[in-house]
C-alpha positions as CSV (number, residue, x, y, z in Angstrom):
1,M,-15.8,-5.9,38.5
2,V,-12.7,-6.2,35.7
3,T,-13.9,-5.7,32.6
4,P,-11.6,-8.4,30.5
5,N,-9.7,-6.9,27.5
6,P,-11.2,-8.1,24.5
7,F,-8.2,-7.9,21.9
8,S,-5.9,-10.0,25.2
9,A,-8.5,-12.5,25.1
10,M,-7.8,-13.2,21.3
11,F,-4.5,-14.5,22.5
12,G,-6.4,-17.1,24.1
13,R,-7.7,-18.8,20.9
14,S,-4.1,-18.3,19.2
15,P,-1.3,-15.5,19.1
16,F,-1.8,-15.4,15.2
17,Q,-5.5,-14.1,15.3
18,P,-4.2,-10.4,16.5
19,L,-1.8,-10.6,13.5
20,L,-4.7,-11.4,11.4
21,T,-6.7,-8.9,12.6
22,H,-3.4,-6.2,11.7
23,I,-2.8,-7.1,8.5
24,V,-6.9,-7.0,7.0
25,K,-6.2,-3.6,7.8
26,A,-2.5,-3.2,6.2
27,N,-4.4,-4.8,3.1
28,E,-6.9,-2.7,3.4
29,C,-4.8,0.7,3.6
30,A,-2.7,-1.4,0.1
31,D,-5.9,-1.9,-1.6
32,L,-6.6,2.1,-2.1
33,L,-3.4,2.6,-3.6
34,L,-4.2,1.8,-7.1
35,P,-7.3,4.1,-7.2
36,F,-5.4,6.9,-5.7
37,F,-2.7,6.2,-8.6
38,E,-5.7,6.6,-10.8
39,A,-6.7,10.0,-9.3
40,T,-3.5,11.1,-10.1
41,L,-3.4,10.3,-13.5
42,A,-6.6,11.9,-14.1
43,E,-5.1,15.2,-12.2
44,D,-8.2,14.5,-9.5
45,W,-6.7,16.3,-6.6
46,E,-9.6,16.4,-4.4
47,E,-10.3,12.6,-5.1
48,A,-6.8,11.9,-4.6
49,A,-6.8,13.8,-1.2
50,R,-10.3,11.9,0.2
51,I,-8.4,8.5,-0.8
52,R,-5.3,9.2,0.9
53,E,-7.3,10.4,4.2
54,S,-8.6,7.1,3.9
55,I,-5.4,5.5,3.7
56,T,-4.1,7.6,6.7
57,R,-7.4,6.7,8.9
58,L,-6.8,2.7,8.3
59,E,-2.4,3.7,8.5
60,H,-3.4,4.4,12.0
61,E,-5.6,2.0,13.0
62,A,-3.1,-0.5,12.3
63,D,-0.6,1.7,14.6
64,D,-2.9,1.0,17.1
65,L,-3.4,-2.5,16.7
66,K,0.1,-2.9,16.8
67,T,0.5,-0.8,19.9
68,E,-2.5,-3.1,21.4
69,L,-0.6,-6.1,20.2
70,R,2.6,-5.6,22.0
71,L,0.9,-4.5,25.3
72,N,-1.2,-7.3,25.7
73,L,0.8,-10.3,24.4
74,P,1.8,-12.7,26.8
75,N,4.9,-14.0,27.8
76,T,4.3,-17.7,27.3
77,L,2.0,-18.9,24.7
78,F,0.1,-21.9,23.9
79,L,1.3,-22.6,20.7
80,P,5.4,-23.1,20.3
81,V,5.5,-19.7,19.0
82,S,8.1,-16.8,20.5
83,R,6.8,-13.6,21.7
84,T,10.2,-11.9,19.9
85,D,9.1,-13.4,16.3
86,L,5.6,-12.8,17.4
87,L,6.8,-8.7,17.9
88,D,9.0,-8.9,14.7
89,L,6.2,-10.0,12.3
90,I,3.5,-6.9,13.3
91,S,6.8,-4.7,12.8
92,V,7.2,-6.3,9.1
93,Q,3.5,-6.1,8.4
94,D,2.9,-2.5,9.9
95,K,5.7,-1.5,7.3
96,M,3.5,-2.3,4.7
97,A,0.6,0.3,5.6
98,N,3.3,2.9,6.4
99,K,5.1,2.7,2.8
100,V,0.9,3.2,1.3
101,R,1.3,6.4,3.3
102,D,4.6,7.6,2.3
103,I,3.8,6.6,-1.0
104,T,0.6,9.0,-1.6
105,G,2.0,11.4,0.9
106,I,4.5,12.9,-0.9
107,M,2.8,12.4,-4.4
108,L,-0.6,14.9,-3.0
109,G,2.2,16.8,-1.7
110,R,4.1,17.6,-4.5
111,K,0.7,16.9,-6.9
112,M,2.8,14.0,-8.9
113,R,1.7,12.5,-11.7
114,M,2.9,9.8,-13.6
115,P,4.4,10.6,-17.6
116,D,2.4,9.3,-20.2
117,P,4.9,6.8,-21.3
118,L,4.8,5.3,-17.5
119,A,1.3,5.4,-16.4
120,D,0.4,1.8,-18.1
121,P,3.9,-0.2,-16.6
122,M,3.3,1.5,-13.1
123,R,-0.6,0.6,-13.3
124,D,0.7,-3.3,-13.3
125,Y,3.4,-2.5,-11.3
126,I,1.3,-1.1,-8.6
127,R,-1.1,-4.1,-8.9
128,T,1.6,-6.6,-8.6
129,A,2.5,-4.9,-5.5
130,V,-0.9,-5.0,-3.9
131,A,-1.4,-8.4,-5.1
132,C,1.7,-9.1,-3.1
133,V,0.2,-7.9,0.1
134,A,-2.9,-9.7,-0.6
135,Q,-0.9,-12.6,-0.5
136,S,0.7,-11.9,3.1
137,R,-2.7,-11.8,4.2
138,E,-4.1,-15.0,2.3
139,A,-0.9,-16.7,3.9
140,M,-1.7,-15.3,7.5
141,E,-5.5,-16.4,6.9
142,E,-4.9,-19.8,5.9
143,L,-1.8,-20.3,8.8
144,E,-5.0,-19.2,11.1
145,S,-7.8,-21.4,9.8
146,L,-5.5,-24.6,9.6
147,L,-4.9,-24.3,13.3
148,E,-7.9,-23.4,14.8
149,S,-8.7,-26.7,12.7
150,G,-6.2,-29.0,14.2
151,F,-4.5,-29.3,11.2
152,G,-1.1,-28.7,12.4
153,R,0.4,-31.2,10.2
154,N,-0.8,-29.9,7.0
155,V,0.6,-26.1,7.9
156,V,4.0,-26.6,6.7
157,D,3.2,-28.1,3.3
158,V,0.2,-25.3,2.6
159,M,2.4,-22.3,3.7
160,H,5.5,-23.7,1.2
161,R,2.8,-23.3,-1.5
162,L,1.8,-19.8,-0.3
163,I,5.2,-18.3,0.4
164,R,6.0,-19.9,-3.0
165,Q,3.4,-17.8,-4.6
166,L,4.3,-14.9,-2.8
167,D,7.8,-15.5,-4.1
168,M,6.6,-15.2,-7.6
169,L,4.7,-12.4,-7.3
170,E,7.5,-10.2,-5.3
171,H,9.8,-11.3,-7.9
172,Q,7.8,-10.4,-10.6
173,A,7.2,-6.8,-8.8
174,D,11.1,-6.6,-9.3
175,G,11.3,-7.1,-12.9
176,Q,8.7,-4.1,-13.9
177,Q,10.8,-2.3,-11.7
178,V,13.8,-2.4,-13.4
179,D,12.2,-1.9,-16.9
180,I,10.0,1.3,-15.0
181,R,13.3,2.6,-14.2
182,R,14.7,1.6,-17.2
183,R,11.8,3.7,-19.7
184,L,12.6,6.5,-17.0
185,F,16.0,6.9,-17.6
186,A,15.4,7.2,-21.2
187,L,12.9,9.8,-20.0
188,E,15.1,11.7,-18.2
189,S,16.4,14.7,-20.3
190,E,12.7,15.7,-21.2
191,L,11.6,16.1,-17.2
192,P,12.7,18.7,-14.7
193,P,16.0,16.7,-12.2
194,V,13.7,17.4,-9.3
195,D,10.3,15.6,-10.8
196,V,12.4,12.5,-11.6
197,I,14.3,12.1,-8.5
198,F,10.6,11.7,-6.9
199,L,9.9,9.6,-9.8
200,Y,12.9,7.6,-8.9
201,K,12.0,7.4,-5.3
202,I,8.3,6.8,-5.7
203,I,8.9,3.4,-7.7
204,D,11.5,2.0,-5.6
205,W,9.2,2.9,-2.8
206,V,6.5,0.6,-4.0
207,G,8.9,-2.2,-4.8
208,E,9.6,-1.9,-0.8
209,L,6.1,-2.6,-0.5
210,S,6.4,-5.6,-2.2
211,D,9.1,-6.7,-0.5
212,R,8.0,-6.5,2.6
213,A,5.1,-7.9,1.8
214,E,7.3,-11.1,1.0
215,R,9.3,-10.6,4.1
216,V,6.2,-11.3,6.3
217,G,5.6,-14.5,4.1
218,S,9.4,-15.3,4.9
219,R,8.8,-14.6,8.8
220,L,5.2,-17.0,8.7
221,Q,7.2,-19.4,7.1
222,I,10.1,-19.5,9.9
223,L,7.5,-19.6,12.3
224,T,5.7,-22.7,10.4
225,A,8.7,-24.5,10.2
226,R,10.1,-24.3,14.3
């Protein structure tokens, strides 16, 4: 007797169900970024390492889900959504978890602590980036809910509202990034040059996290508009 693949069976209900399962994992990964940052500020490297281990585990689980989706994605689907679009979307989602892993990896590896004048602005910046990821998850959850309930005609309107909110958050993150980079520039002469280089890298990577969340929203909007 052949045992059916439960992951593949998800596609019988909706092509977005596996994507939702994956983005939930990416969101859980992003949710650990702020606790990790707080541990680095306290120079509690043992706690930072513990959180980093959880992030790595979640990122690996997201990778496994991505692989399963790619292997089990049918060539034809009930909904008029192209296979290429779905594969592109899972790739963008996966990059959110990857970016959290990269940020925490370099900060823990170098035992990086944000300079005190940047701590509060950076905390708010991280909160906004994580909120972007959560908003992209909400958009996927709302889309899945609407499709399952049969209210297809409402999908585009709802997605427009959610994507506008995501765009606003991403724009807020852009402004915070500019402000933090300006503050760091004013501190450069007081810090070791190598530390400055890596601080700029972390600032940029947090910005990439919000950018990738916004790209998830953009791709969802494109899918629902077709």
